[in-house]
MOPAC internal coordinates of N, CA, C and O (Angstrom, degrees):
PM7 1SCF
backbone

  N    0.0000 0     0.00 0     0.00 0    0    0    0
  C    1.4549 1     0.00 0     0.00 0    1    0    0
  C    1.5232 1   108.05 1     0.00 0    2    1    0
  O    1.2310 1   120.21 1   -44.69 1    3    2    1
  N    1.2868 1   117.21 1   135.31 1    3    2    1
  C    1.4623 1   122.70 1  -178.38 1    5    3    2
  C    1.5257 1   109.67 1   -92.83 1    6    5    3
  O    1.2310 1   121.01 1   -38.03 1    7    6    5
  N    1.3403 1   115.67 1   141.97 1    7    6    5
  C    1.4658 1   119.90 1   174.06 1    9    7    6
  C    1.5218 1   108.52 1   -65.05 1   10    9    7
  O    1.2310 1   120.41 1   -40.61 1   11   10    9
  N    1.3186 1   116.81 1   139.39 1   11   10    9
  C    1.4680 1   120.83 1  -179.28 1   13   11   10
  C    1.5246 1   109.60 1   -73.40 1   14   13   11
  O    1.2310 1   121.02 1   -52.39 1   15   14   13
  N    1.2944 1   115.65 1   127.61 1   15   14   13
  C    1.4586 1   123.14 1  -179.84 1   17   15   14
  C    1.5220 1   109.03 1   -83.06 1   18   17   15
  O    1.2310 1   120.27 1   -54.43 1   19   18   17
  N    1.3283 1   117.10 1   125.57 1   19   18   17
  C    1.4588 1   117.71 1   176.81 1   21   19   18
  C    1.5239 1   110.07 1  -102.17 1   22   21   19
  O    1.2310 1   120.92 1   -12.95 1   23   22   21
  N    1.3120 1   115.84 1   167.05 1   23   22   21
  C    1.4604 1   122.05 1  -174.92 1   25   23   22
  C    1.5195 1   112.15 1   -59.84 1   26   25   23
  O    1.2310 1   119.63 1   142.06 1   27   26   25
  N    1.3288 1   118.31 1   -37.94 1   27   26   25
  C    1.4649 1   121.19 1  -178.97 1   29   27   26
  C    1.5280 1   111.66 1   -63.54 1   30   29   27
  O    1.2310 1   120.65 1   138.10 1   31   30   29
  N    1.3194 1   116.37 1   -41.90 1   31   30   29
  C    1.4648 1   120.08 1   178.96 1   33   31   30
  C    1.5246 1   109.49 1   -65.41 1   34   33   31
  O    1.2310 1   120.23 1   134.93 1   35   34   33
  N    1.3348 1   117.16 1   -45.07 1   35   34   33
  C    1.4630 1   120.63 1   179.33 1   37   35   34
  C    1.5220 1   110.72 1   -59.89 1   38   37   35
  O    1.2310 1   120.08 1   136.84 1   39   38   37
  N    1.3203 1   117.46 1   -43.16 1   39   38   37
  C    1.4706 1   120.95 1   179.47 1   41   39   38
  C    1.5217 1   111.25 1   -62.17 1   42   41   39
  O    1.2310 1   120.17 1   137.55 1   43   42   41
  N    1.3287 1   117.28 1   -42.45 1   43   42   41
  C    1.4643 1   120.96 1   179.54 1   45   43   42
  C    1.5260 1   110.85 1   -62.04 1   46   45   43
  O    1.2310 1   120.65 1   136.37 1   47   46   45
  N    1.3197 1   116.37 1   -43.63 1   47   46   45
  C    1.4582 1   120.93 1  -178.55 1   49   47   46
  C    1.5191 1   111.01 1   -67.01 1   50   49   47
  O    1.2310 1   120.35 1   139.56 1   51   50   49
  N    1.3175 1   116.93 1   -40.44 1   51   50   49
  C    1.4584 1   121.07 1  -176.52 1   53   51   50
  C    1.5162 1   113.50 1   -79.50 1   54   53   51
  O    1.2310 1   120.10 1   171.78 1   55   54   53
  N    1.3107 1   117.41 1    -8.22 1   55   54   53
  C    1.4606 1   122.71 1  -174.91 1   57   55   54
  C    1.5244 1   114.15 1   -48.76 1   58   57   55
  O    1.2310 1   119.99 1   136.31 1   59   58   57
  N    1.3112 1   117.62 1   -43.69 1   59   58   57
  C    1.4659 1   120.14 1  -175.19 1   61   59   58
  C    1.5117 1   114.90 1   -93.89 1   62   61   59
  O    1.2310 1   119.56 1  -176.01 1   63   62   61
  N    1.3307 1   118.45 1     3.99 1   63   62   61
  C    1.4590 1   120.98 1  -176.57 1   65   63   62
  C    1.5196 1   109.49 1  -107.16 1   66   65   63
  O    1.2310 1   120.72 1   -58.33 1   67   66   65
  N    1.3335 1   116.23 1   121.67 1   67   66   65
  C    1.4529 1   120.47 1  -174.85 1   69   67   66
  C    1.5253 1   113.39 1  -126.76 1   70   69   67
  O    1.2310 1   119.96 1  -159.33 1   71   70   69
  N    1.3223 1   117.68 1    20.67 1   71   70   69
  C    1.4597 1   120.36 1   176.75 1   73   71   70
  C    1.5202 1   108.92 1   -88.08 1   74   73   71
  O    1.2310 1   120.17 1   -62.07 1   75   74   73
  N    1.3177 1   117.27 1   117.93 1   75   74   73
  C    1.4709 1   118.00 1   179.27 1   77   75   74
  C    1.5239 1   110.72 1   -72.82 1   78   77   75
  O    1.2310 1   120.66 1   -39.99 1   79   78   77
  N    1.3340 1   116.34 1   140.01 1   79   78   77
  C    1.4560 1   118.80 1   178.10 1   81   79   78
  C    1.5235 1   111.09 1   -76.10 1   82   81   79
  O    1.2310 1   120.93 1   -21.14 1   83   82   81
  N    1.3085 1   115.83 1   158.86 1   83   82   81
  C    1.4605 1   120.83 1   174.46 1   85   83   82
  C    1.5234 1   107.69 1   -68.79 1   86   85   83
  O    1.2310 1   119.68 1   -57.16 1   87   86   85
  N    1.3202 1   118.21 1   122.84 1   87   86   85
  C    1.4654 1   120.28 1  -176.52 1   89   87   86
  C    1.5274 1   113.58 1   -55.99 1   90   89   87
  O    1.2310 1   119.71 1   139.61 1   91   90   89
  N    1.3256 1   118.17 1   -40.39 1   91   90   89
  C    1.4696 1   120.93 1  -178.07 1   93   91   90
  C    1.5270 1   110.93 1   -65.68 1   94   93   91
  O    1.2310 1   120.31 1   135.71 1   95   94   93
  N    1.3334 1   117.01 1   -44.29 1   95   94   93
  C    1.4672 1   120.89 1   179.95 1   97   95   94
  C    1.5209 1   109.56 1   -66.23 1   98   97   95
  O    1.2310 1   120.34 1   136.19 1   99   98   97
  N    1.3051 1   116.95 1   -43.81 1   99   98   97
  C    1.4589 1   121.34 1  -179.98 1  101   99   98
  C    1.5256 1   110.99 1   -58.93 1  102  101   99
  O    1.2310 1   120.25 1   135.43 1  103  102  101
  N    1.3132 1   117.14 1   -44.57 1  103  102  101
  C    1.4672 1   120.53 1   179.71 1  105  103  102
  C    1.5304 1   111.02 1   -66.16 1  106  105  103
  O    1.2310 1   120.00 1   142.01 1  107  106  105
  N    1.3444 1   117.60 1   -37.99 1  107  106  105
  C    1.4653 1   120.48 1   176.92 1  109  107  106
  C    1.5284 1   111.27 1   -63.59 1  110  109  107
  O    1.2310 1   120.69 1   137.30 1  111  110  109
  N    1.3338 1   116.28 1   -42.70 1  111  110  109
  C    1.4657 1   120.29 1   179.07 1  113  111  110
  C    1.5219 1   110.34 1   -63.55 1  114  113  111
  O    1.2310 1   120.19 1   133.41 1  115  114  113
  N    1.3272 1   117.25 1   -46.59 1  115  114  113
  C    1.4636 1   120.59 1  -178.65 1  117  115  114
  C    1.5307 1   110.87 1   -63.47 1  118  117  115
  O    1.2310 1   120.25 1   139.89 1  119  118  117
  N    1.3190 1   117.13 1   -40.11 1  119  118  117
  C    1.4666 1   120.93 1   179.23 1  121  119  118
  C    1.5299 1   110.06 1   -62.91 1  122  121  119
  O    1.2310 1   120.58 1   133.96 1  123  122  121
  N    1.3161 1   116.50 1   -46.04 1  123  122  121
  C    1.4703 1   120.84 1   179.60 1  125  123  122
  C    1.5266 1   111.04 1   -65.02 1  126  125  123
  O    1.2310 1   120.26 1   136.32 1  127  126  125
  N    1.3187 1   117.10 1   -43.68 1  127  126  125
  C    1.4640 1   121.34 1  -177.86 1  129  127  126
  C    1.5255 1   112.07 1   -63.90 1  130  129  127
  O    1.2310 1   120.40 1   147.92 1  131  130  129
  N    1.3121 1   116.83 1   -32.08 1  131  130  129
  C    1.4676 1   120.77 1  -178.86 1  133  131  130
  C    1.5290 1   112.96 1   -87.27 1  134  133  131
  O    1.2310 1   120.50 1   173.04 1  135  134  133
  N    1.3149 1   116.66 1    -6.96 1  135  134  133
  C    1.4589 1   121.22 1   179.81 1  137  135  134
  C    1.5288 1   109.37 1   -67.93 1  138  137  135
  O    1.2310 1   119.64 1   -38.81 1  139  138  137
  N    1.3448 1   118.29 1   141.19 1  139  138  137
  C    1.4666 1   120.35 1   178.92 1  141  139  138
  C    1.5293 1   113.00 1   -60.64 1  142  141  139
  O    1.2310 1   120.24 1   151.79 1  143  142  141
  N    1.3156 1   117.14 1   -28.21 1  143  142  141
  C    1.4663 1   120.60 1   177.64 1  145  143  142
  C    1.5350 1   109.83 1  -115.76 1  146  145  143
  O    1.2310 1   121.29 1  -127.56 1  147  146  145
  N    1.3277 1   115.14 1    52.44 1  147  146  145
  C    1.4669 1   121.79 1  -177.15 1  149  147  146
  C    1.5268 1   110.80 1   -55.82 1  150  149  147
  O    1.2310 1   121.01 1   -44.09 1  151  150  149
  N    1.3188 1   115.68 1   135.91 1  151  150  149
  C    1.4538 1   123.27 1   178.53 1  153  151  150
  C    1.5308 1   107.92 1   -98.68 1  154  153  151
  O    1.2310 1   121.02 1   -73.12 1  155  154  153
  N    1.3428 1   115.66 1   106.88 1  155  154  153
  C    1.4644 1   120.13 1  -176.82 1  157  155  154
  C    1.5270 1   111.58 1   -62.13 1  158  157  155
  O    1.2310 1   120.14 1   145.57 1  159  158  157
  N    1.3155 1   117.33 1   -34.43 1  159  158  157
  C    1.4643 1   120.29 1   178.01 1  161  159  158
  C    1.5129 1   111.44 1   -62.47 1  162  161  159
  O    1.2310 1   120.38 1   138.10 1  163  162  161
  N    1.3203 1   116.88 1   -41.90 1  163  162  161
  C    1.4717 1   120.66 1   178.36 1  165  163  162
  C    1.5225 1   110.21 1   -66.85 1  166  165  163
  O    1.2310 1   120.18 1   139.18 1  167  166  165
  N    1.3295 1   117.26 1   -40.82 1  167  166  165
  C    1.4665 1   120.95 1   178.37 1  169  167  166
  C    1.5288 1   109.55 1   -60.03 1  170  169  167
  O    1.2310 1   120.32 1   134.30 1  171  170  169
  N    1.3128 1   116.99 1   -45.70 1  171  170  169
  C    1.4672 1   121.60 1   179.39 1  173  171  170
  C    1.5284 1   110.12 1   -60.80 1  174  173  171
  O    1.2310 1   120.15 1   134.37 1  175  174  173
  N    1.3374 1   117.32 1   -45.63 1  175  174  173
  C    1.4698 1   120.39 1  -179.64 1  177  175  174
  C    1.5273 1   111.29 1   -63.05 1  178  177  175
  O    1.2310 1   120.36 1   137.34 1  179  178  177
  N    1.3277 1   116.92 1   -42.66 1  179  178  177
  C    1.4671 1   120.07 1  -179.84 1  181  179  178
  C    1.5235 1   111.28 1   -64.56 1  182  181  179
  O    1.2310 1   120.39 1   132.80 1  183  182  181
  N    1.3165 1   116.87 1   -47.20 1  183  182  181
  C    1.4693 1   120.34 1   179.17 1  185  183  182
  C    1.5232 1   110.29 1   -60.52 1  186  185  183
  O    1.2310 1   120.57 1   139.76 1  187  186  185
  N    1.3274 1   116.52 1   -40.24 1  187  186  185
  C    1.4601 1   121.58 1  -179.42 1  189  187  186
  C    1.5161 1   114.16 1   -64.42 1  190  189  187
  O    1.2310 1   119.96 1   161.55 1  191  190  189
  N    1.3285 1   117.67 1   -18.45 1  191  190  189
  C    1.4616 1   121.64 1   179.07 1  193  191  190
  C    1.5229 1   112.57 1   -78.45 1  194  193  191
  O    1.2310 1   119.84 1   167.37 1  195  194  193
  N    1.3201 1   117.92 1   -12.63 1  195  194  193
  C    1.4618 1   120.50 1  -170.39 1  197  195  194
  C    1.5273 1   111.06 1  -132.14 1  198  197  195
  O    1.2310 1   120.69 1   -62.67 1  199  198  197
  N    1.3119 1   116.28 1   117.33 1  199  198  197
  C    1.4676 1   120.94 1  -179.78 1  201  199  198
  C    1.5264 1   111.37 1   -64.67 1  202  201  199
  O    1.2310 1   120.14 1   150.86 1  203  202  201
  N    1.3334 1   117.34 1   -29.14 1  203  202  201
  C    1.4658 1   120.94 1   178.41 1  205  203  202
  C    1.5119 1   112.61 1   -67.81 1  206  205  203
  O    1.2310 1   119.92 1   159.85 1  207  206  205
  N    1.3291 1   117.76 1   -20.15 1  207  206  205
  C    1.4639 1   122.57 1   174.39 1  209  207  206
  C    1.5250 1   110.88 1   -99.58 1  210  209  207
  O    1.2310 1   120.41 1   141.48 1  211  210  209
  N    1.3277 1   116.82 1   -38.52 1  211  210  209
  C    1.4692 1   121.33 1  -177.56 1  213  211  210
  C    1.5193 1   112.52 1   -63.51 1  214  213  211
  O    1.2310 1   120.60 1   135.13 1  215  214  213
  N    1.3153 1   116.47 1   -44.87 1  215  214  213
  C    1.4653 1   120.19 1  -175.70 1  217  215  214
  C    1.5288 1   112.98 1   -59.51 1  218  217  215
  O    1.2310 1   118.92 1   130.22 1  219  218  217
  N    1.3487 1   119.67 1   -49.78 1  219  218  217
  C    1.4603 1   117.75 1   179.19 1  221  219  218
  C    1.5299 1   113.28 1   -66.50 1  222  221  219
  O    1.2310 1   120.18 1   148.28 1  223  222  221
  N    1.3233 1   117.26 1   -31.72 1  223  222  221
  C    1.4721 1   120.33 1   178.20 1  225  223  222
  C    1.5331 1   109.88 1   -63.55 1  226  225  223
  O    1.2310 1   120.86 1   131.43 1  227  226  225
  N    1.3220 1   115.96 1   -48.57 1  227  226  225
  C    1.4682 1   119.79 1  -179.52 1  229  227  226
  C    1.5261 1   111.20 1   -66.63 1  230  229  227
  O    1.2310 1   120.88 1   139.91 1  231  230  229
  N    1.3189 1   115.92 1   -40.09 1  231  230  229
  C    1.4587 1   119.54 1  -179.63 1  233  231  230
  C    1.5293 1   110.70 1   -62.56 1  234  233  231
  O    1.2310 1   120.18 1   135.55 1  235  234  233
  N    1.3121 1   117.26 1   -44.45 1  235  234  233
  C    1.4590 1   120.24 1  -179.85 1  237  235  234
  C    1.5241 1   111.27 1   -67.58 1  238  237  235
  O    1.2310 1   119.89 1   135.17 1  239  238  237
  N    1.3153 1   117.81 1   -44.83 1  239  238  237
  C    1.4616 1   120.86 1  -179.46 1  241  239  238
  C    1.5276 1   111.64 1   -61.55 1  242  241  239
  O    1.2310 1   120.13 1   151.30 1  243  242  241
  N    1.3379 1   117.35 1   -28.70 1  243  242  241
  C    1.4651 1   121.63 1   179.01 1  245  243  242
  C    1.5244 1   113.07 1   -95.27 1  246  245  243
  O    1.2310 1   119.92 1  -175.54 1  247  246  245
  N    1.3202 1   117.76 1     4.46 1  247  246  245
  C    1.4600 1   120.84 1  -178.14 1  249  247  246
  C    1.5311 1   111.17 1   -75.90 1  250  249  247
  O    1.2310 1   120.42 1   -21.95 1  251  250  249
  N    1.3238 1   116.79 1   158.05 1  251  250  249
  C    1.4657 1   120.60 1   177.54 1  253  251  250
  C    1.5317 1   112.91 1   -59.14 1  254  253  251
  O    1.2310 1   120.09 1   158.50 1  255  254  253
  N    1.3084 1   117.43 1   -21.50 1  255  254  253
  C    1.4622 1   121.40 1   179.61 1  257  255  254
  C    1.5305 1   111.55 1   -56.11 1  258  257  255
  O    1.2310 1   120.32 1   145.18 1  259  258  257
  N    1.3295 1   117.00 1   -34.82 1  259  258  257
  C    1.4607 1   121.12 1  -179.27 1  261  259  258
  C    1.5315 1   112.58 1   -98.71 1  262  261  259
  O    1.2310 1   119.64 1   177.36 1  263  262  261
  N    1.3147 1   118.29 1    -2.64 1  263  262  261
  C    1.4683 1   125.03 1   172.51 1  265  263  262
  C    1.5295 1   113.71 1    37.36 1  266  265  263
  O    1.2310 1   120.93 1  -117.72 1  267  266  265
  N    1.3084 1   115.82 1    62.28 1  267  266  265
  C    1.4610 1   120.39 1   179.35 1  269  267  266
  C    1.5187 1   110.22 1   -94.46 1  270  269  267
  O    1.2310 1   120.83 1   -33.91 1  271  270  269
  N    1.3238 1   116.03 1   146.09 1  271  270  269
  C    1.4614 1   119.59 1   178.80 1  273  271  270
  C    1.5270 1   111.74 1   -82.57 1  274  273  271
  O    1.2310 1   120.51 1   156.44 1  275  274  273
  N    1.3377 1   116.64 1   -23.56 1  275  274  273
  C    1.4664 1   119.49 1   177.65 1  277  275  274
  C    1.5269 1   109.73 1  -120.64 1  278  277  275
  O    1.2310 1   121.78 1   -27.08 1  279  278  277
  N    1.3001 1   114.19 1   152.92 1  279  278  277
  C    1.4674 1   121.47 1  -176.53 1  281  279  278
  C    1.5278 1   111.60 1   -76.12 1  282  281  279
  O    1.2310 1   120.72 1   -43.44 1  283  282  281
  N    1.3238 1   116.23 1   136.56 1  283  282  281
  C    1.4612 1   122.40 1   174.41 1  285  283  282
  C    1.5233 1   107.12 1   -82.14 1  286  285  283
  O    1.2310 1   120.34 1   -52.30 1  287  286  285
  N    1.3360 1   116.95 1   127.70 1  287  286  285
  C    1.4685 1   119.08 1  -175.37 1  289  287  286
  C    1.5264 1   113.60 1  -123.58 1  290  289  287
  O    1.2310 1   119.97 1  -178.42 1  291  290  289
  N    1.3326 1   117.67 1     1.58 1  291  290  289
  C    1.4608 1   119.48 1   178.69 1  293  291  290
  C    1.5278 1   109.88 1  -136.55 1  294  293  291
  O    1.2310 1   121.10 1   -20.30 1  295  294  293
  N    1.3117 1   115.49 1   159.70 1  295  294  293
  C    1.4601 1   120.15 1   177.97 1  297  295  294
  C    1.5220 1   109.58 1   -65.77 1  298  297  295
  O    1.2310 1   120.12 1   142.70 1  299  298  297
  N    1.3148 1   117.37 1   -37.30 1  299  298  297
  C    1.4614 1   120.72 1   178.28 1  301  299  298
  C    1.5302 1   110.51 1   -59.32 1  302  301  299
  O    1.2310 1   120.24 1   135.04 1  303  302  301
  N    1.3154 1   117.14 1   -44.96 1  303  302  301
  C    1.4637 1   120.69 1   177.21 1  305  303  302
  C    1.5251 1   111.06 1   -64.46 1  306  305  303
  O    1.2310 1   120.70 1   138.69 1  307  306  305
  N    1.3292 1   116.27 1   -41.31 1  307  306  305
  C    1.4699 1   120.33 1  -179.20 1  309  307  306
  C    1.5204 1   111.30 1   -61.55 1  310  309  307
  O    1.2310 1   120.23 1   134.55 1  311  310  309
  N    1.3319 1   117.17 1   -45.45 1  311  310  309
  C    1.4652 1   120.65 1   179.24 1  313  311  310
  C    1.5267 1   110.06 1   -64.84 1  314  313  311
  O    1.2310 1   120.21 1   142.45 1  315  314  313
  N    1.3210 1   117.20 1   -37.55 1  315  314  313
  C    1.4645 1   120.32 1   177.70 1  317  315  314
  C    1.5295 1   111.03 1   -64.40 1  318  317  315
  O    1.2310 1   120.21 1   139.10 1  319  318  317
  N    1.3207 1   117.20 1   -40.90 1  319  318  317
  C    1.4712 1   121.46 1   179.17 1  321  319  318
  C    1.5291 1   110.55 1   -68.08 1  322  321  319
  O    1.2310 1   120.70 1   134.93 1  323  322  321
  N    1.3275 1   116.27 1   -45.07 1  323  322  321
  C    1.4615 1   120.57 1  -175.84 1  325  323  322
  C    1.5260 1   112.83 1   -75.86 1  326  325  323
  O    1.2310 1   120.42 1   143.63 1  327  326  325
  N    1.3184 1   116.81 1   -36.37 1  327  326  325
  C    1.4568 1   120.51 1  -173.01 1  329  327  326
  C    1.5244 1   109.77 1    82.74 1  330  329  327
  O    1.2310 1   120.71 1   -16.62 1  331  330  329
  N    1.3184 1   116.25 1   163.38 1  331  330  329
  C    1.4580 1   121.01 1  -175.46 1  333  331  330
  C    1.5225 1   111.92 1   -63.97 1  334  333  331
  O    1.2310 1   119.79 1   135.57 1  335  334  333
  N    1.3164 1   118.00 1   -44.43 1  335  334  333
  C    1.4707 1   120.91 1  -177.56 1  337  335  334
  C    1.5289 1   111.53 1   -60.76 1  338  337  335
  O    1.2310 1   120.07 1   133.16 1  339  338  337
  N    1.3347 1   117.48 1   -46.84 1  339  338  337
  C    1.4641 1   120.19 1   179.22 1  341  339  338
  C    1.5206 1   111.79 1   -68.39 1  342  341  339
  O    1.2310 1   120.48 1   145.58 1  343  342  341
  N    1.3410 1   116.68 1   -34.42 1  343  342  341
  C    1.4599 1   119.94 1   176.12 1  345  343  342
  C    1.5197 1   109.79 1   -60.90 1  346  345  343
  O    1.2310 1   120.51 1   133.26 1  347  346  345
  N    1.3314 1   116.64 1   -46.74 1  347  346  345
  C    1.4661 1   121.00 1   179.02 1  349  347  346
  C    1.5252 1   110.53 1   -63.94 1  350  349  347
  O    1.2310 1   120.09 1   138.45 1  351  350  349
  N    1.3406 1   117.44 1   -41.55 1  351  350  349
  C    1.4745 1   120.54 1   178.34 1  353  351  350
  C    1.5256 1   111.09 1   -60.98 1  354  353  351
  O    1.2310 1   120.51 1   135.95 1  355  354  353
  N    1.3141 1   116.63 1   -44.05 1  355  354  353
  C    1.4655 1   120.17 1   179.60 1  357  355  354
  C    1.5212 1   110.59 1   -65.32 1  358  357  355
  O    1.2310 1   120.51 1   135.79 1  359  358  357
  N    1.3285 1   116.62 1   -44.21 1  359  358  357
  C    1.4601 1   119.55 1   179.95 1  361  359  358
  C    1.5207 1   111.18 1   -65.07 1  362  361  359
  O    1.2310 1   119.98 1   143.99 1  363  362  361
  N    1.3243 1   117.65 1   -36.01 1  363  362  361
  C    1.4692 1   120.62 1   175.84 1  365  363  362
  C    1.5163 1   110.14 1   -61.58 1  366  365  363
  O    1.2310 1   120.65 1   140.16 1  367  366  365
  N    1.3199 1   116.36 1   -39.84 1  367  366  365
  C    1.4614 1   120.69 1   177.87 1  369  367  366
  C    1.5248 1   110.24 1   -65.57 1  370  369  367
  O    1.2310 1   120.21 1   140.22 1  371  370  369
  N    1.3297 1   117.20 1   -39.78 1  371  370  369
  C    1.4704 1   121.40 1   177.37 1  373  371  370
  C    1.5238 1   109.77 1   -62.96 1  374  373  371
  O    1.2310 1   120.43 1   138.72 1  375  374  373
  N    1.3411 1   116.79 1   -41.28 1  375  374  373
  C    1.4683 1   121.07 1   177.82 1  377  375  374
  C    1.5202 1   110.40 1   -59.49 1  378  377  375
  O    1.2310 1   120.69 1   133.09 1  379  378  377
  N    1.3150 1   116.29 1   -46.91 1  379  378  377
  C    1.4666 1   119.97 1   179.84 1  381  379  378
  C    1.5189 1   111.25 1   -61.03 1  382  381  379
  O    1.2310 1   120.71 1   134.46 1  383  382  381
  N    1.3160 1   116.24 1   -45.54 1  383  382  381
  C    1.4643 1   119.82 1  -179.94 1  385  383  382
  C    1.5196 1   111.42 1   -63.99 1  386  385  383
  O    1.2310 1   120.37 1   141.64 1  387  386  385
  N    1.3317 1   116.90 1   -38.36 1  387  386  385
  C    1.4696 1   120.75 1   179.99 1  389  387  386
  C    1.5221 1   110.99 1   -65.08 1  390  389  387
  O    1.2310 1   120.67 1   148.83 1  391  390  389
  N    1.3173 1   116.33 1   -31.17 1  391  390  389
  C    1.4614 1   120.00 1   179.89 1  393  391  390
  C    1.5205 1   113.04 1   -83.18 1  394  393  391
  O    1.2310 1   120.27 1   161.42 1  395  394  393
  N    1.3183 1   117.10 1   -18.58 1  395  394  393
  C    1.4555 1   121.29 1   179.86 1  397  395  394
  C    1.5255 1   111.20 1   -90.12 1  398  397  395
  O    1.2310 1   120.36 1   141.09 1  399  398  397
  N    1.3292 1   116.92 1   -38.91 1  399  398  397
  C    1.4627 1   121.22 1  -179.53 1  401  399  398
  C    1.5228 1   108.07 1   -73.17 1  402  401  399
  O    1.2310 1   120.11 1   -50.18 1  403  402  401
  N    1.3337 1   117.39 1   129.82 1  403  402  401
  C    1.4669 1   119.10 1  -179.31 1  405  403  402
  C    1.5206 1   111.69 1   -56.57 1  406  405  403
  O    1.2310 1   121.17 1   -36.91 1  407  406  405
  N    1.3275 1   115.38 1   143.09 1  407  406  405
  C    1.4627 1   121.15 1   178.88 1  409  407  406
  C    1.5274 1   109.05 1   -64.39 1  410  409  407
  O    1.2310 1   121.11 1   -53.21 1  411  410  409
  N    1.2964 1   115.48 1   126.79 1  411  410  409
  C    1.4610 1   120.35 1  -179.19 1  413  411  410
  C    1.5148 1   109.94 1   -83.01 1  414  413  411
  O    1.2310 1   120.39 1   -46.48 1  415  414  413
  N    1.3145 1   116.86 1   133.52 1  415  414  413
  C    1.4643 1   121.82 1   179.76 1  417  415  414
  C    1.5284 1   109.61 1   -59.11 1  418  417  415
  O    1.2310 1   121.22 1   -44.56 1  419  418  417
  N    1.3094 1   115.26 1   135.44 1  419  418  417
  C    1.4583 1   119.92 1   176.12 1  421  419  418
  C    1.5103 1   115.37 1    85.04 1  422  421  419
  O    1.2310 1   119.23 1  -179.55 1  423  422  421
  N    1.3338 1   119.07 1     0.45 1  423  422  421
  C    1.4579 1   119.95 1  -177.61 1  425  423  422
  C    1.5241 1   112.34 1   -68.73 1  426  425  423
  O    1.2310 1   119.52 1   154.80 1  427  426  425
  N    1.3271 1   118.53 1   -25.20 1  427  426  425
  C    1.4582 1   119.94 1   177.44 1  429  427  426
  C    1.5258 1   110.87 1   -57.42 1  430  429  427
  O    1.2310 1   120.23 1   141.56 1  431  430  429
  N    1.3193 1   117.17 1   -38.44 1  431  430  429
  C    1.4573 1   121.66 1   178.18 1  433  431  430
  C    1.5186 1   111.73 1   -68.11 1  434  433  431
  O    1.2310 1   120.22 1   149.89 1  435  434  433
  N    1.3246 1   117.18 1   -30.11 1  435  434  433
  C    1.4611 1   122.58 1   179.09 1  437  435  434
  C    1.5305 1   110.85 1   -60.21 1  438  437  435
  O    1.2310 1   120.20 1   143.62 1  439  438  437
  N    1.3439 1   117.23 1   -36.38 1  439  438  437
  C    1.4543 1   121.94 1  -174.99 1  441  439  438
  C    1.5210 1   113.81 1   -88.84 1  442  441  439
  O    1.2310 1   119.56 1   176.14 1  443  442  441
  N    1.3222 1   118.45 1    -3.86 1  443  442  441
  C    1.4657 1   120.48 1   179.91 1  445  443  442
  C    1.5258 1   108.73 1   -73.22 1  446  445  443
  O    1.2310 1   121.37 1   -54.09 1  447  446  445
  N    1.3165 1   114.99 1   125.91 1  447  446  445
  C    1.4605 1   120.74 1   179.58 1  449  447  446
  C    1.5230 1   107.98 1   -90.75 1  450  449  447
  O    1.2310 1   120.27 1   -55.56 1  451  450  449
  N    1.3372 1   117.09 1   124.44 1  451  450  449
  C    1.4658 1   119.26 1  -179.67 1  453  451  450
  C    1.5252 1   110.98 1   -62.55 1  454  453  451
  O    1.2310 1   121.24 1   -37.61 1  455  454  453
  N    1.3209 1   115.24 1   142.39 1  455  454  453
  C    1.4788 1   120.32 1  -179.07 1  457  455  454
  C    1.5071 1   111.15 1   -78.90 1  458  457  455
  O    1.2310 1   120.10 1   180.00 1  459  458  457

């Protein structure tokens, strides 16, 4: 059973992370996570595509709040440590922060994946 993540803990963890997530990836992750038959593998792959989502996931999974003896080094491990509910809570917090922080000029180019 995973400890329930509250908003204060999420805010503390996210305090030092200022990379906005790609809106399209974030929406895909949230849609999948809220699906009744959510595919954890797909959620992990989607989060892994975006540093703006990966960084807070890893930071939270490695925070003292979860008191782990070994370091979490992958998104798959982070989602396993956090659980689906905490993953969704953290991503919801990221969504809110992304909508509050002014859109940075040129960020659309940041999310373009080279062919």
